[in-house]
Predicted model as a PDB file, atoms N, CA, C, CB and O in Angstrom, pLDDT in the B-factor column:
MODEL        1                                                                  
ATOM      1  N   MET A   1    -176.299 174.212 -37.337  1.00 68.00           N  
ATOM      2  CA  MET A   1    -177.373 173.807 -38.240  1.00 68.00           C  
ATOM      3  C   MET A   1    -177.062 172.417 -38.796  1.00 68.00           C  
ATOM      4  CB  MET A   1    -177.551 174.840 -39.396  1.00 68.00           C  
ATOM      5  O   MET A   1    -175.916 172.111 -39.125  1.00 68.00           O  
ATOM      6  N   VAL A   2    -178.072 171.603 -38.892  1.00 68.00           N  
ATOM      7  CA  VAL A   2    -177.941 170.274 -39.463  1.00 68.00           C  
ATOM      8  C   VAL A   2    -177.831 170.398 -40.973  1.00 68.00           C  
ATOM      9  CB  VAL A   2    -179.136 169.374 -39.066  1.00 68.00           C  
ATOM     10  O   VAL A   2    -178.589 171.137 -41.602  1.00 68.00           O  
ATOM     11  N   HIS A   3    -176.882 169.670 -41.549  1.00 91.00           N  
ATOM     12  CA  HIS A   3    -176.702 169.687 -42.991  1.00 91.00           C  
ATOM     13  C   HIS A   3    -177.080 168.308 -43.527  1.00 91.00           C  
ATOM     14  CB  HIS A   3    -175.233 170.068 -43.379  1.00 91.00           C  
ATOM     15  O   HIS A   3    -176.657 167.294 -42.971  1.00 91.00           O  
ATOM     16  N   ILE A   4    -177.859 168.260 -44.582  1.00 95.00           N  
ATOM     17  CA  ILE A   4    -178.350 167.012 -45.152  1.00 95.00           C  
ATOM     18  C   ILE A   4    -177.838 166.879 -46.581  1.00 95.00           C  
ATOM     19  CB  ILE A   4    -179.902 166.955 -45.114  1.00 95.00           C  
ATOM     20  O   ILE A   4    -177.851 167.840 -47.350  1.00 95.00           O  
ATOM     21  N   ALA A   5    -177.386 165.667 -46.927  1.00 96.00           N  
ATOM     22  CA  ALA A   5    -176.964 165.376 -48.299  1.00 96.00           C  
ATOM     23  C   ALA A   5    -177.845 164.254 -48.844  1.00 96.00           C  
ATOM     24  CB  ALA A   5    -175.445 164.979 -48.359  1.00 96.00           C  
ATOM     25  O   ALA A   5    -178.004 163.210 -48.212  1.00 96.00           O  
ATOM     26  N   TYR A   6    -178.404 164.483 -50.005  1.00 97.00           N  
ATOM     27  CA  TYR A   6    -179.173 163.462 -50.707  1.00 97.00           C  
ATOM     28  C   TYR A   6    -178.321 162.952 -51.851  1.00 97.00           C  
ATOM     29  CB  TYR A   6    -180.543 164.020 -51.224  1.00 97.00           C  
ATOM     30  O   TYR A   6    -177.814 163.738 -52.652  1.00 97.00           O  
ATOM     31  N   ILE A   7    -178.161 161.640 -51.932  1.00 96.00           N  
ATOM     32  CA  ILE A   7    -177.463 161.007 -53.049  1.00 96.00           C  
ATOM     33  C   ILE A   7    -178.523 160.346 -53.912  1.00 96.00           C  
ATOM     34  CB  ILE A   7    -176.382 159.964 -52.556  1.00 96.00           C  
ATOM     35  O   ILE A   7    -179.245 159.459 -53.456  1.00 96.00           O  
ATOM     36  N   ILE A   8    -178.613 160.781 -55.156  1.00 96.00           N  
ATOM     37  CA  ILE A   8    -179.656 160.287 -56.055  1.00 96.00           C  
ATOM     38  C   ILE A   8    -178.985 159.602 -57.249  1.00 96.00           C  
ATOM     39  CB  ILE A   8    -180.597 161.455 -56.530  1.00 96.00           C  
ATOM     40  O   ILE A   8    -178.188 160.210 -57.963  1.00 96.00           O  
ATOM     41  N   VAL A   9    -179.322 158.335 -57.448  1.00 94.00           N  
ATOM     42  CA  VAL A   9    -178.829 157.560 -58.578  1.00 94.00           C  
ATOM     43  C   VAL A   9    -180.015 157.352 -59.509  1.00 94.00           C  
ATOM     44  CB  VAL A   9    -178.191 156.183 -58.121  1.00 94.00           C  
ATOM     45  O   VAL A   9    -181.053 156.836 -59.094  1.00 94.00           O  
ATOM     46  N   ALA A  10    -179.862 157.759 -60.778  1.00 94.00           N  
ATOM     47  CA  ALA A  10    -180.997 157.678 -61.706  1.00 94.00           C  
ATOM     48  C   ALA A  10    -180.551 157.144 -63.058  1.00 94.00           C  
ATOM     49  CB  ALA A  10    -181.657 159.057 -61.877  1.00 94.00           C  
ATOM     50  O   ALA A  10    -179.430 157.387 -63.506  1.00 94.00           O  
ATOM     51  N   HIS A  11    -181.453 156.414 -63.695  1.00 92.00           N  
ATOM     52  CA  HIS A  11    -181.200 155.942 -65.058  1.00 92.00           C  
ATOM     53  C   HIS A  11    -182.394 156.186 -65.980  1.00 92.00           C  
ATOM     54  CB  HIS A  11    -180.857 154.458 -65.042  1.00 92.00           C  
ATOM     55  O   HIS A  11    -182.298 155.981 -67.190  1.00 92.00           O  
ATOM     56  N   LYS A  12    -183.520 156.623 -65.410  1.00 92.00           N  
ATOM     57  CA  LYS A  12    -184.695 156.987 -66.209  1.00 92.00           C  
ATOM     58  C   LYS A  12    -185.597 157.859 -65.349  1.00 92.00           C  
ATOM     59  CB  LYS A  12    -185.462 155.712 -66.723  1.00 92.00           C  
ATOM     60  O   LYS A  12    -185.264 158.151 -64.201  1.00 92.00           O  
ATOM     61  N   ASN A  13    -186.730 158.275 -65.891  1.00 94.00           N  
ATOM     62  CA  ASN A  13    -187.686 159.136 -65.175  1.00 94.00           C  
ATOM     63  C   ASN A  13    -187.028 160.443 -64.708  1.00 94.00           C  
ATOM     64  CB  ASN A  13    -188.273 158.382 -63.962  1.00 94.00           C  
ATOM     65  O   ASN A  13    -187.132 160.816 -63.539  1.00 94.00           O  
ATOM     66  N   PHE A  14    -186.366 161.116 -65.615  1.00 95.00           N  
ATOM     67  CA  PHE A  14    -185.569 162.293 -65.248  1.00 95.00           C  
ATOM     68  C   PHE A  14    -186.425 163.488 -64.858  1.00 95.00           C  
ATOM     69  CB  PHE A  14    -184.665 162.679 -66.394  1.00 95.00           C  
ATOM     70  O   PHE A  14    -185.992 164.304 -64.043  1.00 95.00           O  
ATOM     71  N   ASP A  15    -187.621 163.617 -65.411  1.00 96.00           N  
ATOM     72  CA  ASP A  15    -188.503 164.703 -64.981  1.00 96.00           C  
ATOM     73  C   ASP A  15    -188.904 164.511 -63.518  1.00 96.00           C  
ATOM     74  CB  ASP A  15    -189.761 164.772 -65.879  1.00 96.00           C  
ATOM     75  O   ASP A  15    -189.062 165.482 -62.777  1.00 96.00           O  
ATOM     76  N   GLN A  16    -189.064 163.267 -63.115  1.00 97.00           N  
ATOM     77  CA  GLN A  16    -189.382 162.969 -61.722  1.00 97.00           C  
ATOM     78  C   GLN A  16    -188.194 163.324 -60.816  1.00 97.00           C  
ATOM     79  CB  GLN A  16    -189.759 161.477 -61.560  1.00 97.00           C  
ATOM     80  O   GLN A  16    -188.392 163.834 -59.713  1.00 97.00           O  
ATOM     81  N   VAL A  17    -186.983 163.064 -61.266  1.00 97.00           N  
ATOM     82  CA  VAL A  17    -185.778 163.421 -60.497  1.00 97.00           C  
ATOM     83  C   VAL A  17    -185.707 164.935 -60.321  1.00 97.00           C  
ATOM     84  CB  VAL A  17    -184.491 162.898 -61.203  1.00 97.00           C  
ATOM     85  O   VAL A  17    -185.405 165.423 -59.232  1.00 97.00           O  
ATOM     86  N   ILE A  18    -185.983 165.667 -61.380  1.00 97.00           N  
ATOM     87  CA  ILE A  18    -185.940 167.136 -61.322  1.00 97.00           C  
ATOM     88  C   ILE A  18    -186.982 167.652 -60.323  1.00 97.00           C  
ATOM     89  CB  ILE A  18    -186.191 167.751 -62.733  1.00 97.00           C  
ATOM     90  O   ILE A  18    -186.683 168.530 -59.513  1.00 97.00           O  
ATOM     91  N   ARG A  19    -188.201 167.109 -60.379  1.00 98.00           N  
ATOM     92  CA  ARG A  19    -189.245 167.514 -59.425  1.00 98.00           C  
ATOM     93  C   ARG A  19    -188.835 167.185 -57.994  1.00 98.00           C  
ATOM     94  CB  ARG A  19    -190.581 166.824 -59.761  1.00 98.00           C  
ATOM     95  O   ARG A  19    -189.052 167.988 -57.087  1.00 98.00           O  
ATOM     96  N   LEU A  20    -188.245 166.013 -57.786  1.00 97.00           N  
ATOM     97  CA  LEU A  20    -187.809 165.610 -56.454  1.00 97.00           C  
ATOM     98  C   LEU A  20    -186.776 166.588 -55.890  1.00 97.00           C  
ATOM     99  CB  LEU A  20    -187.228 164.195 -56.493  1.00 97.00           C  
ATOM    100  O   LEU A  20    -186.883 167.003 -54.737  1.00 97.00           O  
ATOM    101  N   VAL A  21    -185.790 166.952 -56.688  1.00 97.00           N  
ATOM    102  CA  VAL A  21    -184.758 167.881 -56.229  1.00 97.00           C  
ATOM    103  C   VAL A  21    -185.372 169.231 -55.895  1.00 97.00           C  
ATOM    104  CB  VAL A  21    -183.659 168.045 -57.293  1.00 97.00           C  
ATOM    105  O   VAL A  21    -185.032 169.827 -54.873  1.00 97.00           O  
ATOM    106  N   HIS A  22    -186.261 169.718 -56.729  1.00 97.00           N  
ATOM    107  CA  HIS A  22    -186.896 171.010 -56.456  1.00 97.00           C  
ATOM    108  C   HIS A  22    -187.727 170.973 -55.163  1.00 97.00           C  
ATOM    109  CB  HIS A  22    -187.786 171.418 -57.639  1.00 97.00           C  
ATOM    110  O   HIS A  22    -187.737 171.943 -54.405  1.00 97.00           O  
ATOM    111  N   ARG A  23    -188.412 169.870 -54.918  1.00 97.00           N  
ATOM    112  CA  ARG A  23    -189.249 169.776 -53.717  1.00 97.00           C  
ATOM    113  C   ARG A  23    -188.435 169.607 -52.440  1.00 97.00           C  
ATOM    114  CB  ARG A  23    -190.213 168.621 -53.853  1.00 97.00           C  
ATOM    115  O   ARG A  23    -188.841 170.087 -51.382  1.00 97.00           O  
ATOM    116  N   LEU A  24    -187.293 168.930 -52.525  1.00 97.00           N  
ATOM    117  CA  LEU A  24    -186.448 168.717 -51.348  1.00 97.00           C  
ATOM    118  C   LEU A  24    -185.473 169.866 -51.103  1.00 97.00           C  
ATOM    119  CB  LEU A  24    -185.677 167.426 -51.498  1.00 97.00           C  
ATOM    120  O   LEU A  24    -184.824 169.915 -50.058  1.00 97.00           O  
ATOM    121  N   ASN A  25    -185.368 170.774 -52.041  1.00 96.00           N  
ATOM    122  CA  ASN A  25    -184.386 171.846 -51.943  1.00 96.00           C  
ATOM    123  C   ASN A  25    -184.658 172.747 -50.735  1.00 96.00           C  
ATOM    124  CB  ASN A  25    -184.383 172.675 -53.225  1.00 96.00           C  
ATOM    125  O   ASN A  25    -185.789 173.166 -50.490  1.00 96.00           O  
ATOM    126  N   ALA A  26    -183.598 173.027 -49.999  1.00 94.00           N  
ATOM    127  CA  ALA A  26    -183.653 173.901 -48.833  1.00 94.00           C  
ATOM    128  C   ALA A  26    -182.247 174.453 -48.603  1.00 94.00           C  
ATOM    129  CB  ALA A  26    -184.188 173.135 -47.560  1.00 94.00           C  
ATOM    130  O   ALA A  26    -181.285 173.909 -49.146  1.00 94.00           O  
ATOM    131  N   PRO A  27    -182.105 175.505 -47.822  1.00 92.00           N  
ATOM    132  CA  PRO A  27    -180.779 176.107 -47.615  1.00 92.00           C  
ATOM    133  C   PRO A  27    -179.738 175.166 -47.010  1.00 92.00           C  
ATOM    134  CB  PRO A  27    -180.913 177.302 -46.732  1.00 92.00           C  
ATOM    135  O   PRO A  27    -178.546 175.334 -47.264  1.00 92.00           O  
ATOM    136  N   HIS A  28    -180.154 174.190 -46.225  1.00 95.00           N  
ATOM    137  CA  HIS A  28    -179.212 173.308 -45.544  1.00 95.00           C  
ATOM    138  C   HIS A  28    -179.011 171.964 -46.255  1.00 95.00           C  
ATOM    139  CB  HIS A  28    -179.685 173.064 -44.138  1.00 95.00           C  
ATOM    140  O   HIS A  28    -178.484 171.029 -45.653  1.00 95.00           O  
ATOM    141  N   VAL A  29    -179.417 171.852 -47.512  1.00 96.00           N  
ATOM    142  CA  VAL A  29    -179.403 170.587 -48.244  1.00 96.00           C  
ATOM    143  C   VAL A  29    -178.406 170.646 -49.404  1.00 96.00           C  
ATOM    144  CB  VAL A  29    -180.814 170.253 -48.769  1.00 96.00           C  
ATOM    145  O   VAL A  29    -178.286 171.662 -50.088  1.00 96.00           O  
ATOM    146  N   GLU A  30    -177.694 169.531 -49.609  1.00 96.00           N  
ATOM    147  CA  GLU A  30    -176.824 169.349 -50.773  1.00 96.00           C  
ATOM    148  C   GLU A  30    -177.318 168.122 -51.541  1.00 96.00           C  
ATOM    149  CB  GLU A  30    -175.312 169.185 -50.346  1.00 96.00           C  
ATOM    150  O   GLU A  30    -177.794 167.158 -50.943  1.00 96.00           O  
ATOM    151  N   PHE A  31    -177.200 168.169 -52.862  1.00 97.00           N  
ATOM    152  CA  PHE A  31    -177.601 167.049 -53.710  1.00 97.00           C  
ATOM    153  C   PHE A  31    -176.390 166.538 -54.476  1.00 97.00           C  
ATOM    154  CB  PHE A  31    -178.732 167.468 -54.689  1.00 97.00           C  
ATOM    155  O   PHE A  31    -175.634 167.317 -55.056  1.00 97.00           O  
ATOM    156  N   LEU A  32    -176.214 165.227 -54.470  1.00 97.00           N  
ATOM    157  CA  LEU A  32    -175.199 164.563 -55.280  1.00 97.00           C  
ATOM    158  C   LEU A  32    -175.954 163.663 -56.246  1.00 97.00           C  
ATOM    159  CB  LEU A  32    -174.164 163.745 -54.393  1.00 97.00           C  
ATOM    160  O   LEU A  32    -176.606 162.705 -55.830  1.00 97.00           O  
ATOM    161  N   LEU A  33    -175.867 163.970 -57.528  1.00 97.00           N  
ATOM    162  CA  LEU A  33    -176.619 163.217 -58.528  1.00 97.00           C  
ATOM    163  C   LEU A  33    -175.686 162.393 -59.391  1.00 97.00           C  
ATOM    164  CB  LEU A  33    -177.450 164.157 -59.400  1.00 97.00           C  
ATOM    165  O   LEU A  33    -174.680 162.886 -59.903  1.00 97.00           O  
ATOM    166  N   HIS A  34    -176.042 161.127 -59.540  1.00 97.00           N  
ATOM    167  CA  HIS A  34    -175.345 160.264 -60.485  1.00 97.00           C  
ATOM    168  C   HIS A  34    -176.353 159.838 -61.544  1.00 97.00           C  
ATOM    169  CB  HIS A  34    -174.702 159.019 -59.768  1.00 97.00           C  
ATOM    170  O   HIS A  34    -177.327 159.148 -61.241  1.00 97.00           O  
ATOM    171  N   ILE A  35    -176.119 160.249 -62.779  1.00 95.00           N  
ATOM    172  CA  ILE A  35    -176.954 159.849 -63.908  1.00 95.00           C  
ATOM    173  C   ILE A  35    -176.203 158.741 -64.628  1.00 95.00           C  
ATOM    174  CB  ILE A  35    -177.272 161.066 -64.876  1.00 95.00           C  
ATOM    175  O   ILE A  35    -175.081 158.946 -65.089  1.00 95.00           O  
ATOM    176  N   ASP A  36    -176.813 157.574 -64.725  1.00 94.00           N  
ATOM    177  CA  ASP A  36    -176.175 156.407 -65.320  1.00 94.00           C  
ATOM    178  C   ASP A  36    -175.653 156.741 -66.718  1.00 94.00           C  
ATOM    179  CB  ASP A  36    -177.160 155.225 -65.380  1.00 94.00           C  
ATOM    180  O   ASP A  36    -176.299 157.455 -67.485  1.00 94.00           O  
ATOM    181  N   LYS A  37    -174.485 156.213 -67.026  1.00 94.00           N  
ATOM    182  CA  LYS A  37    -173.871 156.483 -68.331  1.00 94.00           C  
ATOM    183  C   LYS A  37    -174.690 155.905 -69.480  1.00 94.00           C  
ATOM    184  CB  LYS A  37    -172.459 155.915 -68.372  1.00 94.00           C  
ATOM    185  O   LYS A  37    -174.561 156.356 -70.618  1.00 94.00           O  
ATOM    186  N   LYS A  38    -175.522 154.919 -69.197  1.00 93.00           N  
ATOM    187  CA  LYS A  38    -176.361 154.335 -70.242  1.00 93.00           C  
ATOM    188  C   LYS A  38    -177.516 155.249 -70.634  1.00 93.00           C  
ATOM    189  CB  LYS A  38    -176.904 152.996 -69.784  1.00 93.00           C  
ATOM    190  O   LYS A  38    -178.157 155.021 -71.661  1.00 93.00           O  
ATOM    191  N   ALA A  39    -177.793 156.269 -69.847  1.00 93.00           N  
ATOM    192  CA  ALA A  39    -178.815 157.257 -70.212  1.00 93.00           C  
ATOM    193  C   ALA A  39    -178.302 158.065 -71.400  1.00 93.00           C  
ATOM    194  CB  ALA A  39    -179.160 158.197 -69.001  1.00 93.00           C  
ATOM    195  O   ALA A  39    -177.095 158.251 -71.557  1.00 93.00           O  
ATOM    196  N   THR A  40    -179.206 158.536 -72.221  1.00 93.00           N  
ATOM    197  CA  THR A  40    -178.789 159.285 -73.403  1.00 93.00           C  
ATOM    198  C   THR A  40    -178.193 160.640 -73.003  1.00 93.00           C  
ATOM    199  CB  THR A  40    -179.983 159.487 -74.360  1.00 93.00           C  
ATOM    200  O   THR A  40    -178.475 161.174 -71.930  1.00 93.00           O  
ATOM    201  N   ALA A  41    -177.371 161.167 -73.891  1.00 93.00           N  
ATOM    202  CA  ALA A  41    -176.762 162.479 -73.647  1.00 93.00           C  
ATOM    203  C   ALA A  41    -177.838 163.559 -73.553  1.00 93.00           C  
ATOM    204  CB  ALA A  41    -175.753 162.826 -74.765  1.00 93.00           C  
ATOM    205  O   ALA A  41    -177.696 164.507 -72.781  1.00 93.00           O  
ATOM    206  N   GLY A  42    -178.902 163.423 -74.324  1.00 94.00           N  
ATOM    207  CA  GLY A  42    -179.992 164.387 -74.276  1.00 94.00           C  
ATOM    208  C   GLY A  42    -180.690 164.402 -72.929  1.00 94.00           C  
ATOM    209  O   GLY A  42    -181.027 165.466 -72.411  1.00 94.00           O  
ATOM    210  N   ASP A  43    -180.910 163.218 -72.360  1.00 94.00           N  
ATOM    211  CA  ASP A  43    -181.519 163.136 -71.026  1.00 94.00           C  
ATOM    212  C   ASP A  43    -180.601 163.763 -69.981  1.00 94.00           C  
ATOM    213  CB  ASP A  43    -181.823 161.667 -70.655  1.00 94.00           C  
ATOM    214  O   ASP A  43    -181.060 164.509 -69.116  1.00 94.00           O  
ATOM    215  N   TYR A  44    -179.315 163.464 -70.060  1.00 94.00           N  
ATOM    216  CA  TYR A  44    -178.347 164.022 -69.118  1.00 94.00           C  
ATOM    217  C   TYR A  44    -178.310 165.543 -69.221  1.00 94.00           C  
ATOM    218  CB  TYR A  44    -176.948 163.438 -69.373  1.00 94.00           C  
ATOM    219  O   TYR A  44    -178.311 166.236 -68.203  1.00 94.00           O  
ATOM    220  N   ASP A  45    -178.278 166.060 -70.436  1.00 95.00           N  
ATOM    221  CA  ASP A  45    -178.266 167.515 -70.639  1.00 95.00           C  
ATOM    222  C   ASP A  45    -179.547 168.155 -70.117  1.00 95.00           C  
ATOM    223  CB  ASP A  45    -178.085 167.848 -72.129  1.00 95.00           C  
ATOM    224  O   ASP A  45    -179.511 169.257 -69.569  1.00 95.00           O  
ATOM    225  N   HIS A  46    -180.673 167.475 -70.282  1.00 96.00           N  
ATOM    226  CA  HIS A  46    -181.959 167.982 -69.791  1.00 96.00           C  
ATOM    227  C   HIS A  46    -181.918 168.158 -68.271  1.00 96.00           C  
ATOM    228  CB  HIS A  46    -183.111 167.023 -70.191  1.00 96.00           C  
ATOM    229  O   HIS A  46    -182.363 169.180 -67.748  1.00 96.00           O  
ATOM    230  N   VAL A  47    -181.386 167.166 -67.571  1.00 96.00           N  
ATOM    231  CA  VAL A  47    -181.302 167.247 -66.109  1.00 96.00           C  
ATOM    232  C   VAL A  47    -180.343 168.362 -65.697  1.00 96.00           C  
ATOM    233  CB  VAL A  47    -180.842 165.893 -65.511  1.00 96.00           C  
ATOM    234  O   VAL A  47    -180.656 169.155 -64.810  1.00 96.00           O  
ATOM    235  N   ARG A  48    -179.182 168.423 -66.337  1.00 95.00           N  
ATOM    236  CA  ARG A  48    -178.186 169.452 -65.978  1.00 95.00           C  
ATOM    237  C   ARG A  48    -178.728 170.862 -66.204  1.00 95.00           C  
ATOM    238  CB  ARG A  48    -176.898 169.257 -66.795  1.00 95.00           C  
ATOM    239  O   ARG A  48    -178.574 171.729 -65.343  1.00 95.00           O  
ATOM    240  N   THR A  49    -179.352 171.093 -67.339  1.00 96.00           N  
ATOM    241  CA  THR A  49    -179.856 172.444 -67.610  1.00 96.00           C  
ATOM    242  C   THR A  49    -181.027 172.795 -66.698  1.00 96.00           C  
ATOM    243  CB  THR A  49    -180.282 172.570 -69.076  1.00 96.00           C  
ATOM    244  O   THR A  49    -181.211 173.960 -66.347  1.00 96.00           O  
ATOM    245  N   SER A  50    -181.815 171.801 -66.315  1.00 96.00           N  
ATOM    246  CA  SER A  50    -182.949 172.065 -65.429  1.00 96.00           C  
ATOM    247  C   SER A  50    -182.516 172.382 -64.007  1.00 96.00           C  
ATOM    248  CB  SER A  50    -183.882 170.879 -65.420  1.00 96.00           C  
ATOM    249  O   SER A  50    -183.236 173.065 -63.279  1.00 96.00           O  
ATOM    250  N   LEU A  51    -181.342 171.893 -63.600  1.00 96.00           N  
ATOM    251  CA  LEU A  51    -180.886 172.074 -62.219  1.00 96.00           C  
ATOM    252  C   LEU A  51    -179.645 172.952 -62.098  1.00 96.00           C  
ATOM    253  CB  LEU A  51    -180.604 170.736 -61.603  1.00 96.00           C  
ATOM    254  O   LEU A  51    -179.117 173.118 -60.999  1.00 96.00           O  
ATOM    255  N   GLN A  52    -179.170 173.518 -63.206  1.00 94.00           N  
ATOM    256  CA  GLN A  52    -177.922 174.283 -63.170  1.00 94.00           C  
ATOM    257  C   GLN A  52    -178.003 175.543 -62.317  1.00 94.00           C  
ATOM    258  CB  GLN A  52    -177.523 174.659 -64.563  1.00 94.00           C  
ATOM    259  O   GLN A  52    -176.970 176.064 -61.895  1.00 94.00           O  
ATOM    260  N   HIS A  53    -179.192 176.034 -62.058  1.00 95.00           N  
ATOM    261  CA  HIS A  53    -179.340 177.242 -61.245  1.00 95.00           C  
ATOM    262  C   HIS A  53    -179.168 176.972 -59.750  1.00 95.00           C  
ATOM    263  CB  HIS A  53    -180.698 177.865 -61.493  1.00 95.00           C  
ATOM    264  O   HIS A  53    -179.089 177.910 -58.956  1.00 95.00           O  
ATOM    265  N   LEU A  54    -179.109 175.702 -59.365  1.00 96.00           N  
ATOM    266  CA  LEU A  54    -178.955 175.344 -57.957  1.00 96.00           C  
ATOM    267  C   LEU A  54    -177.474 175.169 -57.615  1.00 96.00           C  
ATOM    268  CB  LEU A  54    -179.741 174.051 -57.636  1.00 96.00           C  
ATOM    269  O   LEU A  54    -176.804 174.303 -58.178  1.00 96.00           O  
ATOM    270  N   ASP A  55    -176.968 175.983 -56.702  1.00 94.00           N  
ATOM    271  CA  ASP A  55    -175.566 175.881 -56.289  1.00 94.00           C  
ATOM    272  C   ASP A  55    -175.313 174.640 -55.435  1.00 94.00           C  
ATOM    273  CB  ASP A  55    -175.153 177.131 -55.517  1.00 94.00           C  
ATOM    274  O   ASP A  55    -174.169 174.205 -55.306  1.00 94.00           O  
ATOM    275  N   ASN A  56    -176.343 174.079 -54.863  1.00 95.00           N  
ATOM    276  CA  ASN A  56    -176.183 172.935 -53.981  1.00 95.00           C  
ATOM    277  C   ASN A  56    -176.424 171.593 -54.687  1.00 95.00           C  
ATOM    278  CB  ASN A  56    -177.123 173.069 -52.813  1.00 95.00           C  
ATOM    279  O   ASN A  56    -176.606 170.572 -54.024  1.00 95.00           O  
ATOM    280  N   CYS A  57    -176.425 171.590 -56.001  1.00 96.00           N  
ATOM    281  CA  CYS A  57    -176.644 170.382 -56.794  1.00 96.00           C  
ATOM    282  C   CYS A  57    -175.350 170.051 -57.533  1.00 96.00           C  
ATOM    283  CB  CYS A  57    -177.834 170.568 -57.797  1.00 96.00           C  
ATOM    284  O   CYS A  57    -174.871 170.843 -58.344  1.00 96.00           O  
ATOM    285  N   HIS A  58    -174.786 168.869 -57.246  1.00 96.00           N  
ATOM    286  CA  HIS A  58    -173.501 168.472 -57.810  1.00 96.00           C  
ATOM    287  C   HIS A  58    -173.674 167.170 -58.582  1.00 96.00           C  
ATOM    288  CB  HIS A  58    -172.430 168.316 -56.698  1.00 96.00           C  
ATOM    289  O   HIS A  58    -174.338 166.244 -58.117  1.00 96.00           O  
ATOM    290  N   PHE A  59    -173.074 167.111 -59.755  1.00 96.00           N  
ATOM    291  CA  PHE A  59    -173.173 165.931 -60.598  1.00 96.00           C  
ATOM    292  C   PHE A  59    -171.892 165.116 -60.487  1.00 96.00           C  
ATOM    293  CB  PHE A  59    -173.446 166.323 -62.064  1.00 96.00           C  
ATOM    294  O   PHE A  59    -170.787 165.641 -60.623  1.00 96.00           O  
ATOM    295  N   LEU A  60    -172.063 163.823 -60.239  1.00 96.00           N  
ATOM    296  CA  LEU A  60    -170.937 162.911 -60.119  1.00 96.00           C  
ATOM    297  C   LEU A  60    -170.552 162.383 -61.492  1.00 96.00           C  
ATOM    298  CB  LEU A  60    -171.272 161.750 -59.168  1.00 96.00           C  
ATOM    299  O   LEU A  60    -171.325 162.479 -62.445  1.00 96.00           O  
ATOM    300  N   GLU A  61    -169.353 161.828 -61.584  1.00 95.00           N  
ATOM    301  CA  GLU A  61    -168.876 161.257 -62.844  1.00 95.00           C  
ATOM    302  C   GLU A  61    -169.831 160.155 -63.291  1.00 95.00           C  
ATOM    303  CB  GLU A  61    -167.429 160.702 -62.693  1.00 95.00           C  
ATOM    304  O   GLU A  61    -170.278 159.334 -62.491  1.00 95.00           O  
ATOM    305  N   ARG A  62    -170.131 160.158 -64.577  1.00 94.00           N  
ATOM    306  CA  ARG A  62    -171.057 159.168 -65.124  1.00 94.00           C  
ATOM    307  C   ARG A  62    -170.324 157.861 -65.387  1.00 94.00           C  
ATOM    308  CB  ARG A  62    -171.714 159.688 -66.419  1.00 94.00           C  
ATOM    309  O   ARG A  62    -169.332 157.828 -66.116  1.00 94.00           O  
ATOM    310  N   ILE A  63    -170.816 156.795 -64.793  1.00 93.00           N  
ATOM    311  CA  ILE A  63    -170.332 155.443 -65.072  1.00 93.00           C  
ATOM    312  C   ILE A  63    -171.550 154.545 -65.257  1.00 93.00           C  
ATOM    313  CB  ILE A  63    -169.397 154.911 -63.919  1.00 93.00           C  
ATOM    314  O   ILE A  63    -172.640 154.862 -64.782  1.00 93.00           O  
ATOM    315  N   SER A  64    -171.360 153.426 -65.946  1.00 91.00           N  
ATOM    316  CA  SER A  64    -172.458 152.471 -66.128  1.00 91.00           C  
ATOM    317  C   SER A  64    -172.632 151.658 -64.855  1.00 91.00           C  
ATOM    318  CB  SER A  64    -172.194 151.535 -67.344  1.00 91.00           C  
ATOM    319  O   SER A  64    -171.661 151.152 -64.292  1.00 91.00           O  
ATOM    320  N   ILE A  65    -173.857 151.539 -64.415  1.00 88.00           N  
ATOM    321  CA  ILE A  65    -174.191 150.767 -63.231  1.00 88.00           C  
ATOM    322  C   ILE A  65    -174.941 149.513 -63.675  1.00 88.00           C  
ATOM    323  CB  ILE A  65    -175.039 151.609 -62.224  1.00 88.00           C  
ATOM    324  O   ILE A  65    -175.882 149.583 -64.465  1.00 88.00           O  
ATOM    325  N   TYR A  66    -174.514 148.388 -63.161  1.00 87.00           N  
ATOM    326  CA  TYR A  66    -175.176 147.119 -63.433  1.00 87.00           C  
ATOM    327  C   TYR A  66    -175.672 146.559 -62.113  1.00 87.00           C  
ATOM    328  CB  TYR A  66    -174.220 146.112 -64.151  1.00 87.00           C  
ATOM    329  O   TYR A  66    -174.882 146.042 -61.323  1.00 87.00           O  
ATOM    330  N   TRP A  67    -176.971 146.655 -61.866  1.00 81.00           N  
ATOM    331  CA  TRP A  67    -177.562 146.236 -60.599  1.00 81.00           C  
ATOM    332  C   TRP A  67    -177.523 144.721 -60.466  1.00 81.00           C  
ATOM    333  CB  TRP A  67    -179.005 146.741 -60.482  1.00 81.00           C  
ATOM    334  O   TRP A  67    -177.898 143.997 -61.388  1.00 81.00           O  
ATOM    335  N   GLY A  68    -177.068 144.251 -59.316  1.00 81.00           N  
ATOM    336  CA  GLY A  68    -177.074 142.834 -59.011  1.00 81.00           C  
ATOM    337  C   GLY A  68    -176.005 142.043 -59.713  1.00 81.00           C  
ATOM    338  O   GLY A  68    -176.077 140.814 -59.722  1.00 81.00           O  
ATOM    339  N   SER A  69    -175.011 142.685 -60.307  1.00 67.00           N  
ATOM    340  CA  SER A  69    -173.957 141.951 -60.985  1.00 67.00           C  
ATOM    341  C   SER A  69    -172.728 141.877 -60.084  1.00 67.00           C  
ATOM    342  CB  SER A  69    -173.609 142.612 -62.336  1.00 67.00           C  
ATOM    343  O   SER A  69    -172.571 142.667 -59.154  1.00 67.00           O  
ATOM    344  N   ALA A  70    -171.876 140.929 -60.375  1.00 61.00           N  
ATOM    345  CA  ALA A  70    -170.659 140.754 -59.561  1.00 61.00           C  
ATOM    346  C   ALA A  70    -169.486 141.460 -60.184  1.00 61.00           C  
ATOM    347  CB  ALA A  70    -170.330 139.274 -59.381  1.00 61.00           C  
ATOM    348  O   ALA A  70    -168.382 141.422 -59.640  1.00 61.00           O  
TER     349      ALA A  70                                                      
ENDMDL                                                                          
END                                                                             
């Protein structure tokens, strides 16, 4: 069976991220989510509690991402 991993990096629009994970969810899929450290703790907790029932959803360590910086 083919196994697919989605890596999702998010810093806002967390309800959209939750909907995306639910729609892409399938038995052969794994999700790796990185929520930017600059996001509020409440937003991060909202995403975690909304997706905690999924065994195939893994949260990566939160670090600040600066797009386009050296």
